[in-house]
C-alpha positions in Angstrom: -4.6 -22.8 83.6 -3.0 -26.1 84.3 -2.7 -28.8 81.6 -6.2 -30.0 80.9 -7.3 -33.5 80.9 -6.7 -35.0 77.5 -10.0 -35.7 75.8 -10.7 -37.9 72.8 -11.6 -36.5 69.4 -15.3 -36.4 69.1 -17.0 -37.5 65.8 -13.7 -38.0 63.9 -13.4 -41.3 62.1 -10.8 -40.7 59.4 -7.7 -38.7 58.7 -9.4 -36.9 55.7 -12.3 -35.9 58.0 -9.8 -34.8 60.6 -8.0 -32.6 58.1 -11.2 -31.0 56.9 -12.4 -30.4 60.5 -9.0 -28.9 61.5 -8.8 -26.7 58.3 -12.3 -25.4 58.2 -13.8 -25.9 61.7 -14.7 -23.0 63.9 -12.1 -22.6 66.7 -13.3 -21.8 70.2 -10.5 -21.3 72.7 -11.0 -23.1 76.0 -7.8 -22.1 77.7 -4.0 -22.0 77.6 -1.6 -24.8 78.5 0.8 -22.7 80.7 3.5 -25.4 81.0 4.4 -24.9 77.4 7.3 -22.6 76.5 5.3 -21.1 73.6 1.6 -20.1 73.4 -0.4 -23.4 73.3 -4.2 -23.0 73.3 -6.7 -25.8 73.9 -9.6 -25.3 71.5 -12.9 -26.9 70.5 -13.5 -27.4 66.8 -16.9 -27.6 65.0 -17.6 -28.1 61.3 -20.7 -29.4 59.5 -22.0 -31.3 62.5 -18.6 -32.8 63.5 -16.6 -31.7 66.5 -13.3 -32.4 68.2 -10.7 -30.9 70.5 -7.4 -29.5 69.2 -4.3 -27.7 70.1 -3.7 -24.3 68.4 -0.2 -22.7 68.5 -0.3 -19.2 66.9 2.9 -18.0 65.3 2.4 -14.8 67.3 3.0 -16.8 70.5 6.3 -18.3 69.5 9.3 -17.3 71.5 12.4 -16.5 69.4 15.1 -19.1 69.3 18.8 -18.4 68.6 19.2 -21.2 66.1 15.9 -21.2 64.2 14.3 -18.4 62.1 11.6 -16.5 63.9 8.0 -17.4 63.2 8.7 -20.8 61.6 7.8 -23.3 64.3 4.2 -23.8 63.1 5.3 -24.6 59.6 7.9 -27.1 60.9 5.2 -28.9 63.0 3.0 -29.3 59.8 6.0 -30.4 57.8 6.7 -33.2 60.4 3.1 -34.3 60.0 3.5 -34.4 56.2 6.6 -36.6 56.5 4.9 -38.8 59.0 2.0 -39.3 56.6 4.4 -40.1 53.8 5.9 -42.9 55.8 2.4 -44.5 56.3 3.1 -44.9 60.0 0.7 -42.2 61.2 3.1 -41.1 64.0 2.0 -37.4 64.2 -1.6 -36.4 64.9 -3.4 -34.7 62.0 -1.9 -31.2 61.8 -2.6 -28.2 59.5 -1.6 -24.5 59.1 -4.6 -22.2 59.4 -5.9 -18.9 60.6 -7.3 -18.7 64.1 -8.4 -16.2 66.7 -4.8 -15.0 67.2 -3.6 -15.2 63.6 -1.9 -17.9 61.6 -0.8 -21.0 63.5 -0.5 -24.7 63.8 -3.7 -26.7 64.6 -3.4 -30.3 65.7 -5.9 -32.8 66.7 -6.0 -33.5 70.5 -5.1 -37.1 71.4 -6.6 -38.9 74.3 -3.5 -40.2 76.1 -1.7 -39.8 79.5 0.3 -36.7 80.1 3.4 -38.7 80.9 4.9 -41.7 79.1 4.0 -44.9 81.0 6.5 -47.2 82.6 6.1 -49.6 79.6 7.9 -47.1 77.4 10.5 -45.3 79.6 12.1 -46.3 82.9 15.0 -45.6 85.3 16.7 -48.8 86.5 19.0 -49.4 89.4 21.2 -51.6 87.2 24.2 -51.5 84.9 22.5 -53.2 82.0 19.0 -52.6 80.6 17.8 -56.2 80.6 15.5 -58.0 78.2 13.0 -55.9 76.3 14.8 -52.6 77.1 17.4 -50.4 75.4 19.9 -48.3 77.3 20.1 -44.6 76.7 22.4 -43.1 79.4 23.1 -43.0 83.1 21.2 -40.2 84.9 21.8 -38.5 88.2 18.9 -39.2 90.5 20.1 -37.4 93.6 22.5 -37.8 96.5 25.2 -38.9 94.2 23.2 -41.8 92.9 22.9 -42.8 89.2 20.2 -44.8 87.5 20.2 -46.2 84.0 17.7 -44.4 81.7 16.1 -47.0 79.3 13.4 -47.1 76.7 11.4 -50.1 75.5 12.6 -52.2 72.6 9.3 -51.4 71.0 8.7 -51.2 67.2 6.5 -48.1 67.7 9.3 -46.2 69.4 11.7 -47.4 66.7 9.5 -45.9 64.0 9.6 -42.6 65.9 13.4 -42.9 66.1 13.6 -43.3 62.3 11.2 -40.4 61.8 13.2 -38.2 64.1 16.4 -39.0 62.2 14.7 -37.9 59.0 13.2 -34.6 60.3 16.3 -33.9 62.5 14.2 -33.6 65.7 16.1 -31.5 68.2 13.7 -32.2 71.1 12.3 -35.7 71.4 11.5 -35.8 75.1 9.5 -38.4 77.0 6.6 -36.1 77.5 6.3 -35.8 73.7 5.3 -39.5 73.5 1.5 -40.2 73.6 0.3 -43.7 73.9 -3.3 -43.7 72.9 -5.7 -46.1 74.6 -6.0 -48.3 71.4 -2.2 -48.9 71.5 -1.2 -46.4 68.8 1.8 -44.3 69.7 2.0 -40.6 68.7 4.8 -38.1 68.8 4.0 -34.4 69.3 5.8 -31.0 69.6 7.9 -30.9 66.4 8.6 -27.2 66.2 12.4 -27.6 66.4 12.9 -29.8 63.4 14.3 -29.7 59.8 17.4 -27.6 60.7 20.1 -27.8 58.0 22.7 -28.6 60.7 22.7 -31.9 62.6 20.7 -31.2 65.8 19.2 -34.6 66.6 18.5 -34.7 70.3 16.4 -37.6 71.6 15.7 -40.1 74.3 15.5 -42.8 71.6 19.2 -43.6 71.2 18.8 -47.3 72.2 19.3 -48.5 68.6 22.2 -46.1 67.8 24.6 -47.9 65.4 22.3 -50.9 64.9 21.2 -52.0 61.4 17.9 -50.5 60.3 15.2 -53.1 59.9 14.1 -54.0 56.4 10.7 -52.3 56.9 12.5 -49.0 57.7 14.7 -49.2 54.6 11.6 -49.8 52.5 9.9 -46.7 53.9 13.1 -44.7 53.5 13.3 -45.7 49.9 9.8 -44.5 49.4 10.6 -41.2 51.1 13.6 -40.7 48.9 11.4 -41.0 45.8 8.7 -38.7 47.2 11.3 -36.1 48.2 12.7 -35.9 44.6 12.3 -32.4 43.2 9.2 -33.4 41.3 7.9 -35.7 44.1 4.7 -35.1 46.0 6.3 -34.8 49.4 8.8 -32.3 48.1 5.9 -30.2 46.8 4.1 -30.2 50.1 7.3 -29.4 52.0 8.0 -26.6 49.6 5.1 -24.7 51.1 6.5 -25.0 54.6 10.3 -25.1 54.5 13.2 -23.4 52.7 14.9 -25.1 49.7 18.1 -25.7 51.8 16.0 -27.4 54.5 14.4 -29.7 52.0 17.8 -30.5 50.5 19.1 -31.3 54.0 16.1 -33.7 54.5 16.9 -35.5 51.2 20.5 -35.8 52.4 19.5 -37.3 55.7 17.3 -39.9 54.0 20.2 -40.7 51.5 22.6 -41.1 54.4 20.3 -43.5 56.3 19.9 -45.6 53.2 23.6 -45.6 52.4 24.7 -46.4 55.9 21.9 -48.8 56.7 22.1 -48.1 60.4 20.5 -45.9 63.0 22.4 -42.6 63.6 24.7 -42.2 66.5 25.3 -39.1 68.6 27.8 -36.8 66.8 29.3 -35.0 69.8 29.0 -31.4 68.6 25.4 -31.1 70.0 23.9 -32.4 73.2 22.5 -35.8 72.4 19.7 -35.8 75.0 17.2 -32.9 75.4 16.8 -31.2 78.8 14.7 -31.9 80.7 14.6 -35.4 79.3 11.0 -36.1 80.4 
């Protein structure tokens, strides 16, 4: 089955309702998204007269990775949602861990958005400099010995995602993981390879590397630091999804961001940009 047309949630008007629908709704599998590296199933949800579409990723369909423990990607996806909710930015669609037709898995609300990021977010420029309104990422080979400058928009929505990725240590922020919903809200999806204890940040959103974090980001990070304290609410929720060392590493990343006051820069011991980038 090819990637289906993205359809809007039906009858869902609040995050609380979305969580109840995702957690308790009856899952009916419509088909499989074959382009995904792991098993990703498009499903219909129905609960107490409400319905919506969702993505269901059963743990049984996860491919083993050399650097992440087996059978943990679903929990990491839910943990990314929990951190996103703690920021107040709503960057990750509602996501829960639940039982489904093929066992325990991640269930995430389906977002109505294009399958590829629009030219207003990412672009390849035949230029040496990004120009006004853009941030340079890297030069990319575009065939026949030609290079183009890969850029992303100097957009606050992307900047929030860049901060979130730094906190959750996202090892796979590709362009195809950006969903710009029709109402203008930007979502990030596919957060299975996150929360590693080692630095594995790989992203297309390096345009602010080394720049001072905005005041609004520092305010949110201060709140995260408090919520991640051992007796904090976020620490409690993550304790059901991650290991203690992974939670400690998350606390450390937040402290580092607050102490440095700048966006992280590529470290060199790990490829900085995921492949393929889009």
